[in-house]
Structures are given as C-alpha cells and as structure tokens.
C-alpha positions as CSV (number, residue, x, y, z in Angstrom):
1,X,-4.7,-35.0,-14.2
2,X,-2.7,-32.6,-15.1
3,X,-3.6,-29.8,-17.5
4,X,-3.3,-30.5,-21.0
5,X,0.4,-28.9,-23.0
6,X,-1.0,-27.0,-26.4
7,X,0.4,-25.8,-29.5
8,X,0.2,-22.6,-30.9
9,X,-2.0,-24.0,-33.8
10,X,-3.9,-25.6,-30.7
11,X,-4.6,-22.4,-29.2
12,X,-5.7,-20.5,-32.4
13,X,-7.9,-23.3,-32.7
14,X,-9.7,-23.2,-29.3
15,X,-9.7,-19.8,-29.4
16,X,-11.6,-19.3,-32.3
17,X,-13.6,-22.4,-31.5
18,X,-14.8,-21.1,-28.1
19,X,-15.4,-17.4,-29.6
20,X,-13.0,-15.9,-27.3
21,X,-13.4,-12.4,-26.6
22,X,-10.0,-11.4,-25.0
23,X,-6.7,-12.9,-23.7
24,X,-4.8,-12.0,-20.7
25,X,-1.2,-12.1,-21.3
26,X,0.2,-12.7,-17.9
27,X,4.3,-12.3,-16.1
28,X,5.2,-11.0,-12.5
29,X,7.7,-8.0,-11.8
30,X,10.6,-7.9,-9.4
31,X,7.9,-8.8,-6.0
32,X,6.1,-11.4,-7.8
33,X,2.5,-9.4,-8.2
34,X,0.8,-10.5,-11.5
35,X,1.0,-7.8,-14.6
36,X,-1.0,-8.4,-17.7
37,X,-1.6,-6.7,-21.0
38,X,-5.4,-7.5,-22.0
39,X,-5.8,-8.4,-25.8
40,X,-8.4,-8.9,-28.4
41,X,-8.6,-12.5,-29.6
42,X,-8.2,-11.2,-33.2
43,X,-5.0,-10.1,-31.8
44,X,-3.5,-13.4,-30.7
45,X,-1.8,-15.2,-33.8
46,X,0.3,-12.0,-33.8
47,X,0.9,-12.3,-30.2
48,X,2.3,-15.9,-30.6
49,X,4.0,-15.0,-33.8
50,X,6.3,-12.4,-32.6
51,X,4.9,-11.0,-29.3
52,X,3.3,-7.7,-27.9
53,X,5.8,-5.0,-27.0
54,X,4.8,-3.1,-24.2
55,X,6.1,-0.1,-21.5
56,X,8.3,-1.5,-18.7
57,X,9.2,1.2,-17.1
58,X,7.2,1.6,-14.3
59,X,6.9,-2.2,-13.4
60,X,8.9,-3.2,-10.6
61,X,12.4,-4.1,-10.7
62,X,11.5,-4.0,-14.9
63,X,13.5,-1.2,-16.5
64,X,14.6,2.4,-16.5
65,X,12.6,5.1,-18.7
66,X,15.7,4.9,-21.4
67,X,15.6,1.1,-21.3
68,X,12.0,0.4,-21.4
69,X,10.8,-1.0,-24.2
70,X,10.1,-5.1,-23.7
71,X,8.2,-7.4,-25.6
72,X,5.6,-10.1,-23.9
73,X,5.8,-13.5,-25.9
74,X,3.1,-15.9,-24.8
75,X,3.7,-19.9,-24.1
76,X,1.3,-21.5,-25.8
77,X,1.4,-24.6,-22.8
78,X,0.1,-22.5,-20.6
79,X,-3.1,-21.5,-22.0
80,X,-6.3,-21.9,-20.6
81,X,-9.3,-20.7,-20.4
82,X,-11.1,-19.1,-17.6
83,X,-14.2,-19.6,-15.9
84,X,-17.1,-17.6,-15.7
85,X,-16.6,-17.7,-11.6
86,X,-13.8,-15.6,-12.7
87,X,-14.3,-13.7,-15.8
88,X,-17.9,-12.6,-16.8
89,X,-16.7,-12.4,-20.7
90,X,-15.2,-15.2,-22.3
91,X,-11.6,-14.8,-22.0
92,X,-8.5,-16.9,-22.1
93,X,-5.3,-16.9,-20.3
94,X,-1.4,-17.0,-21.7
95,X,1.8,-17.2,-19.1
96,X,4.8,-14.5,-20.7
97,X,8.2,-14.6,-21.3
98,X,9.8,-11.2,-21.8
99,X,11.9,-10.3,-24.7
100,X,14.2,-7.6,-25.4
101,X,13.6,-5.7,-28.8
102,X,16.6,-7.5,-29.8
103,X,15.3,-11.0,-29.7
104,X,17.6,-11.6,-26.3
105,X,15.6,-13.0,-23.4
106,X,15.6,-10.5,-20.7
107,X,17.4,-10.8,-18.0
108,X,14.9,-9.3,-15.4
109,X,12.7,-11.5,-16.0
110,X,11.8,-13.7,-13.0
111,X,10.9,-16.6,-14.8
112,X,13.5,-17.1,-16.9
113,X,15.9,-17.0,-13.8
114,X,14.3,-20.3,-12.3
115,X,14.9,-21.8,-16.2
116,X,18.7,-21.5,-15.6
117,X,18.8,-22.7,-12.7
118,X,16.5,-25.2,-13.2
119,X,18.2,-26.4,-16.5
120,X,22.0,-26.4,-14.3
121,X,19.7,-29.2,-12.2
122,X,18.9,-30.8,-15.9
123,X,22.3,-30.9,-16.6
124,X,23.3,-32.5,-13.2
125,X,20.8,-35.3,-14.2
126,X,17.6,-34.1,-12.1
127,X,14.5,-32.9,-12.1
128,X,13.7,-30.1,-9.5
129,X,10.1,-30.8,-8.1
130,X,8.3,-28.1,-5.7
131,X,5.4,-28.5,-3.5
132,X,4.3,-25.7,-1.5
133,X,1.1,-25.5,1.6
134,X,-0.6,-22.0,1.3
135,X,-2.0,-20.4,3.8
136,X,-3.9,-17.2,3.8
137,X,-6.7,-15.4,5.7
138,X,-10.2,-14.7,5.4
139,X,-11.1,-11.3,6.4
140,X,-14.5,-9.5,6.7
141,X,-15.1,-6.4,4.7
142,X,-16.6,-2.7,6.1
143,X,-18.0,-2.2,2.2
144,X,-15.1,-1.9,-0.4
145,X,-12.4,-1.9,2.9
146,X,-11.0,-4.8,4.6
147,X,-11.0,-5.5,8.2
148,X,-9.2,-7.5,10.6
149,X,-12.0,-9.1,11.5
150,X,-11.9,-13.1,10.4
151,X,-14.6,-14.9,8.8
152,X,-14.9,-17.3,11.7
153,X,-13.3,-18.7,14.9
154,X,-12.7,-22.1,13.9
155,X,-9.6,-24.0,14.4
156,X,-7.3,-26.3,12.8
157,X,-8.9,-28.8,10.8
158,X,-12.7,-27.8,12.3
159,X,-15.5,-28.8,11.0
160,X,-18.3,-26.9,9.2
161,X,-20.0,-26.0,11.9
162,X,-17.3,-23.3,13.4
163,X,-15.7,-22.9,9.9
164,X,-17.5,-20.2,7.6
165,X,-15.3,-21.0,5.2
166,X,-15.8,-24.2,3.4
167,X,-18.1,-23.0,1.1
168,X,-15.1,-20.5,-0.1
169,X,-12.5,-22.7,-0.3
170,X,-14.8,-25.4,-2.3
171,X,-15.3,-22.8,-5.0
172,X,-11.9,-21.3,-5.0
173,X,-11.3,-25.4,-5.7
174,X,-13.5,-25.8,-8.6
175,X,-11.8,-22.5,-9.7
176,X,-8.4,-24.1,-9.5
177,X,-10.1,-27.6,-11.7
178,X,-10.5,-24.8,-14.6
179,X,-7.1,-24.1,-14.5
180,X,-6.0,-27.3,-14.6
181,X,-4.6,-27.4,-11.1
182,X,-6.2,-29.9,-9.3
183,X,-6.7,-29.5,-5.1
184,X,-4.7,-32.0,-3.0
185,X,-5.8,-30.6,0.4
186,X,-7.8,-28.2,1.8
187,X,-8.7,-27.2,5.1
188,X,-8.7,-24.2,8.1
189,X,-5.4,-23.9,9.8
190,X,-4.8,-23.3,12.8
191,X,-5.6,-19.6,14.0
192,X,-9.0,-17.8,13.5
193,X,-9.8,-17.2,10.0
194,X,-7.2,-19.0,8.2
195,X,-7.2,-21.6,5.9
196,X,-4.6,-23.8,3.5
197,X,-5.0,-25.1,0.4
198,X,-2.5,-27.4,-1.4
199,X,-2.0,-28.5,-4.6
200,X,-0.1,-31.7,-5.8
201,X,3.6,-31.5,-6.3
202,X,5.1,-30.8,-9.9
203,X,8.5,-29.1,-11.4
204,X,9.3,-25.5,-10.1
205,X,8.4,-23.6,-12.7
206,X,4.9,-25.2,-13.2
207,X,4.7,-25.0,-9.4
208,X,5.5,-21.3,-9.3
209,X,2.9,-20.7,-12.3
210,X,0.5,-22.6,-9.9
211,X,1.2,-20.3,-7.0
212,X,0.2,-17.2,-8.9
213,X,-3.1,-18.3,-10.0
214,X,-4.2,-19.8,-6.5
215,X,-3.1,-16.2,-4.9
216,X,-5.2,-14.5,-7.9
217,X,-8.5,-16.9,-8.0
218,X,-8.4,-17.3,-4.0
219,X,-8.8,-13.3,-4.1
220,X,-11.2,-13.4,-6.6
221,X,-13.8,-15.6,-4.8
222,X,-13.2,-14.5,-1.8
223,X,-14.5,-11.0,-2.8
224,X,-17.9,-13.5,-4.4
225,X,-18.2,-14.3,-0.6
226,X,-17.5,-10.6,0.4
227,X,-14.7,-11.4,2.1
228,X,-10.9,-10.0,1.8
229,X,-8.4,-13.0,1.1
230,X,-4.7,-11.7,2.8
231,X,-1.7,-13.7,1.9
232,X,0.1,-11.5,4.7
233,X,2.4,-13.1,6.6
234,X,1.5,-12.2,10.0
235,X,-1.7,-9.8,9.7
236,X,-2.9,-10.3,13.3
237,X,-0.9,-9.7,16.5
238,X,-0.8,-12.7,18.9
239,X,-2.3,-15.3,16.3
240,X,-0.1,-18.0,14.3
241,X,1.4,-16.4,10.5
242,X,0.5,-17.4,7.5
243,X,3.9,-19.0,5.1
244,X,4.3,-21.4,2.7
245,X,6.0,-24.7,3.7
246,X,8.0,-26.3,1.1
247,X,8.2,-29.4,0.2
248,X,11.4,-30.0,-2.2
249,X,13.0,-32.9,-4.4
250,X,15.2,-33.9,-7.0
251,X,14.5,-37.1,-9.2
252,X,16.5,-38.3,-12.0
253,X,15.6,-37.9,-15.2
254,X,14.0,-41.7,-15.5
255,X,11.5,-40.9,-12.9
256,X,13.5,-42.1,-10.0
257,X,13.3,-40.4,-6.6
258,X,17.3,-39.1,-6.3
259,X,16.7,-38.2,-2.5
260,X,16.1,-42.3,-1.6
261,X,18.5,-44.3,-0.4
262,X,16.7,-47.6,1.3
263,X,19.7,-49.0,3.0
264,X,20.2,-45.6,4.6
265,X,18.9,-45.0,8.4
266,X,16.5,-43.0,7.2
267,X,16.1,-43.9,4.3
268,X,18.1,-40.3,2.4
269,X,20.2,-40.9,0.0
270,X,23.7,-38.6,0.0
271,X,22.6,-36.0,-2.5
272,X,19.9,-35.9,-0.1
273,X,22.1,-34.8,2.8
274,X,24.1,-32.5,0.6
275,X,21.0,-30.8,-0.7
276,X,20.2,-30.3,2.8
277,X,23.7,-29.4,4.1
278,X,23.2,-26.6,1.3
279,X,20.4,-25.1,2.2
280,X,21.0,-24.9,6.3
281,X,24.6,-23.0,4.8
282,X,23.1,-20.5,2.5
283,X,19.5,-19.9,4.2
284,X,20.7,-16.7,5.8
285,X,21.9,-14.9,2.5
286,X,18.5,-16.1,0.5
287,X,16.3,-15.5,3.8
288,X,15.9,-11.7,2.2
289,X,14.2,-13.7,-1.3
290,X,12.3,-16.6,0.9
291,X,11.0,-13.7,3.3
292,X,11.3,-10.2,1.7
293,X,8.9,-8.1,3.6
294,X,9.1,-5.9,6.9
295,X,5.8,-7.9,8.1
296,X,7.7,-11.6,7.0
297,X,9.8,-11.1,10.2
298,X,6.9,-10.5,12.9
299,X,6.3,-14.2,11.7
300,X,9.6,-15.9,12.1
301,X,9.4,-15.2,16.0
302,X,9.4,-18.2,19.1
303,X,6.0,-19.2,19.8
304,X,3.6,-19.7,16.8
305,X,5.2,-22.7,15.0
306,X,7.1,-20.3,12.9
307,X,10.6,-21.5,12.4
308,X,13.5,-19.5,14.3
309,X,16.3,-21.7,14.2
310,X,18.3,-23.4,11.8
311,X,18.6,-27.3,11.7
312,X,16.9,-30.1,10.5
313,X,15.2,-32.8,11.6
314,X,13.2,-35.7,10.8
315,X,9.9,-35.3,12.3
316,X,10.6,-32.4,14.6
317,X,8.4,-29.7,13.6
318,X,10.3,-26.4,15.1
319,X,13.6,-27.1,12.6
320,X,13.6,-24.9,9.8
321,X,13.8,-28.8,7.4
322,X,12.3,-31.8,8.1
323,X,11.9,-34.7,6.6
324,X,8.0,-36.1,5.8
325,X,7.4,-39.4,6.8
326,X,7.0,-40.5,3.2
327,X,9.7,-42.3,1.4
328,X,10.3,-44.0,-2.2
329,X,9.1,-41.5,-4.4
330,X,7.7,-39.5,-1.7
331,X,11.4,-38.9,-0.2
332,X,11.9,-35.0,-0.2
333,X,12.5,-32.5,2.5
334,X,10.2,-29.4,3.9
335,X,11.9,-26.4,4.1
336,X,9.5,-24.1,6.6
337,X,10.3,-20.6,6.4
338,X,8.8,-19.2,2.9
339,X,6.1,-17.1,2.7
340,X,3.3,-16.4,-0.1
341,X,4.3,-12.8,0.2
342,X,7.5,-13.7,-2.1
343,X,8.1,-13.9,-5.7
344,X,7.6,-17.8,-5.9
345,X,9.9,-17.5,-9.4
346,X,12.7,-16.3,-7.2
347,X,11.3,-17.9,-4.1
348,X,12.1,-21.4,-5.5
349,X,15.1,-20.5,-8.0
350,X,17.3,-19.8,-4.7
351,X,16.0,-23.2,-2.5
352,X,17.0,-24.7,-5.8
353,X,20.9,-23.1,-5.7
354,X,21.4,-23.0,-2.4
355,X,20.7,-27.0,-2.4
356,X,23.0,-27.6,-5.3
357,X,25.7,-25.7,-3.9
358,X,25.8,-27.9,-1.4
359,X,25.7,-31.1,-3.7
360,X,28.6,-29.4,-5.6
361,X,30.9,-28.5,-2.5
362,X,29.8,-31.9,-1.2
363,X,29.0,-31.0,2.6
364,X,27.6,-32.9,5.3
365,X,25.0,-31.8,7.2
366,X,25.2,-31.2,10.9
367,X,23.2,-33.8,13.2
368,X,19.8,-33.8,13.2
369,X,18.0,-31.8,16.1
370,X,14.9,-34.4,17.4
371,X,14.1,-32.3,20.4
372,X,11.6,-29.4,20.7
373,X,14.2,-26.4,19.9
374,X,11.6,-23.7,21.5
375,X,12.7,-25.2,24.4
376,X,16.2,-25.5,24.7
377,X,18.2,-23.1,27.0
378,X,21.1,-20.4,25.2
379,X,23.6,-22.7,25.8
380,X,21.7,-26.1,24.7
381,X,21.8,-24.1,21.2
382,X,25.1,-24.0,21.3
383,X,26.3,-26.8,22.1
384,X,24.1,-28.0,18.7
385,X,25.4,-24.9,17.0
386,X,22.0,-24.0,16.2
387,X,22.0,-20.5,14.9
388,X,19.0,-17.9,14.6
389,X,17.5,-17.5,10.9
390,X,17.8,-12.9,10.2
391,X,15.0,-11.5,12.3
392,X,14.5,-8.1,10.7
393,X,14.5,-7.1,6.9
394,X,17.4,-4.8,7.0
395,X,19.3,-7.4,8.6
396,X,18.7,-10.3,6.0
397,X,19.5,-7.6,3.3
398,X,22.3,-7.4,4.2
399,X,23.4,-10.9,4.1
400,X,22.3,-11.2,0.9
401,X,24.4,-8.0,-0.1
402,X,27.8,-9.6,0.4
403,X,26.2,-13.2,-1.3
404,X,27.6,-14.2,-4.2
405,X,25.4,-17.2,-4.9
406,X,22.9,-14.8,-4.8
407,X,24.4,-12.7,-7.3
408,X,24.7,-15.3,-9.4
409,X,21.3,-17.0,-9.2
410,X,19.8,-13.5,-10.0
411,X,22.1,-11.9,-12.2
412,X,23.0,-8.0,-11.8
413,X,20.0,-6.3,-13.2
414,X,17.6,-8.5,-10.8
415,X,19.9,-8.7,-7.7
416,X,20.9,-5.0,-7.9
417,X,17.2,-3.6,-8.7
418,X,15.9,-6.2,-5.8
419,X,18.4,-4.5,-2.8
420,X,17.0,-1.3,-4.1
421,X,13.8,-2.1,-4.1
422,X,13.6,-3.6,-0.6
423,X,16.3,-1.1,1.1
424,X,14.0,1.3,0.2
425,X,10.8,-0.2,1.9
426,X,13.0,-1.2,5.0
427,X,14.3,2.4,5.3
428,X,10.5,4.1,5.0
429,X,9.2,1.7,7.6
430,X,12.6,2.3,10.2
431,X,11.2,6.3,10.0
432,X,7.9,5.3,10.7
433,X,6.1,6.2,14.4
434,X,3.8,3.3,15.3
435,X,0.9,3.7,17.6
436,X,2.3,0.9,20.3
437,X,5.8,3.3,20.4
438,X,3.2,6.2,21.6
439,X,1.2,4.2,23.7
440,X,4.6,2.8,25.4
441,X,6.6,6.0,25.6
442,X,4.4,9.2,25.3
443,X,3.5,9.7,28.9
444,X,6.4,8.2,30.4
445,X,9.2,10.2,28.3
C-alpha cells in the first residue's frame, strides 16, 4: 500500500482534526543533507498558499549573501504525521520545492533537477523507476559519542541469536510504515554491525524522498537503542563497505516494462541495452555524484564485493551493472557503485541522464562479462576492454569537470557549486598527515 496523496484542503483538515502543534518543512542541500524549517501549525495555510521565506546563504550550494532569499513551498502530496517514535509533540512533515522571490523555481533545488530529467523521460514516453538497497552500520556509543565498535559480530542473513539488531531494524520498519513507506526486506549484511533495509521500487522522485526519510528515521531509532547509525561508505578498514545498489527501469506510460523483450536471448529490449550502454559510457563522468566523498573510494577497491571495473553481466556480481533474474515487469538493471553519502535526487538524475544519452545515441553495450572480473589478469581485462572506475574523489572531479552531460543535467548553478564544495573537501584531505603515514615513515626516514 502506497502513501495517500493529499490536496491542500486535505492537509489543513487533517492538521486541524489531529491537533497538530508543529510542521516541519523539509528540503535538502546540494550534498543531500536534510534541512528543515519548523513552523507552528497556525502558519500551515500561509505556507501552503505562498510558501515560507528563508535565508539560504548558509546552506551548502544554495546562495551567496547577496542572493540569499529563497521561498520554501510545501508539496501537499508529501504530507505525513510523524510517529511518536520520531517526535514527542504532535508534528507533521511536508517536503518543499524551493523558489526565488520572483516566483521562479530555484535552479539549485536538487529535487527540481531530478524533476527536469524525469520530465525528459516522460516526453520520450517513459516512467523512470528506481529501487535502492540501503546499507548502513550500527555502532556502539560511549556516552554521547559514537565508537567504531560494531553492535554485533553477526554475518550475512544470520539469525537473531547472533544478529543483535533485529529489534532495531523492526523498529525502523515500523517507523517507516508510519511514513507510508513499506519495508520490502531487511537483514544483517556481511560485515560486523552492518545492515540493509529495502523498500519497493517507485518513481525516482518518490524514491529519493524515501531515501532521505529512511536515513533520518534510521538515525533516530538507532539513538533510542543507544546506538549510532552510519551511512559512511567505508568506516572500518578490512571490512566490506556500505553501498546503495540501485535497480533502474523504464516503464511505458501504459504500465509496461520497456526493458523487457521476451524474444531476446536475455529477454532485454533494445532500449534496455542502449540504456545500459549509456551508463557504461558515462559512468566515469557521473561517479563524483554517485560517490561524492573521499571515503567513497575506500569502498571501491577489489576484494570487498564493491564494483571497481566497468562492465555488465547477467548474474556476475563482480560487474558494475548486473541484470537480476526477474523478467516481465521485474526486468531491470542494477547499478552497484553508488553509495548513501550522496544526494539521491542528483544521483538518480545523473543515472537517468546517462541512460537516456545511450538511448539517444543508439549505443550498443559491449559483450557482457560472465566471469569473475576480480580474478582476471590485467591482460585479460584489456582483452575484454574493461576499464576502472575513478580511484579517488580528485580523479572523479576532474572527469566530471569536462562533462557536457553533467553541465546540461545539473545546470550551471549546481554543477559549479558542487565542484567548488568537493574540490575544497579534496584539497583539505590531500594536505592531511594521517596516522598511517606517521607509522609508516617517521622512524625510517
């Protein structure tokens, strides 16, 4: 069951009936960090009618002091009453679109960027669906501070006598249900203290909203269990990191899966193959958006089940893109490189832009690689024409900088601001002297 769609009149009626005290008006910055303005429920009608003005000068990637005024306009369809497990006081939440004071949509609104690419797909006759697998770690706390001690030492799919977070995941699922988000599966992951929660696929805008909500809810529920939830891609050396494997598909407006062709050997349509080819061709250019932190590239190394090589396959999990077994309306491709340190609106936008570019250019994907790519020699990888993903944030940013596709998709405002913020992050990282370097070199040099 999906969450109900509300009109402005519905929202006002429910808020009054339920005696709401406060309303959170939520949006995200360029990095995907949730931001919110809390208003008393007495201002709800005003917010729905004309929005709430705010100063955006201190929000990452939004505006300078000279152009800081923005308007947060709530989307009534996103209305939800927050459960008591999340908020003690009667509080509702609305997601917002961001506008300029002149009434035009703000070009730095990340949701708007995804909307534009989604609308491009609609004009081509397709609905864009995404289904992410959300991985995270649960760490023990020392007072108010997080440690790097996992909450358990269980393994993949372990039962409750070893999996000490079954109750935590259950509470997260119950809280998500109150938001209208139905958990699809949840389980312990490979690493100590690592977990995964998934929800059913939906259109990309809905899914991006849900990713933000899941991250928020997970952190709140973890705190109630005196744990810290982290979506950091690679928090512990020597253990598998956390990713956001994302399942992608295009449906026709009549509800038919456009990736499925029962007559093809692999039951993939020409559209699906072109979409996959686009992702493969442009993956290096979009990696800075999909994997936007210094730490992201500590996960993307051989030996820890994360993809490092640019190839596709039907079942082979060492490939960047694989085709899961489902066919018919379940036909999809799975991009395995993204992680949850990113902005899901921008991530889903660039994935779609790359795929559609493959369709527009009528690209053919290379031959699928059904062997374990990690076990191939360098010469064998050269034979299959398999290239490597960017190996650092700095490398990924340099590739992004030269991408016309990214400039076109993100627009000048987000493109330039993202590069500015992330170049600064990379520069600060490059000049750090780490404990590893001290241990390695201090005594011998």
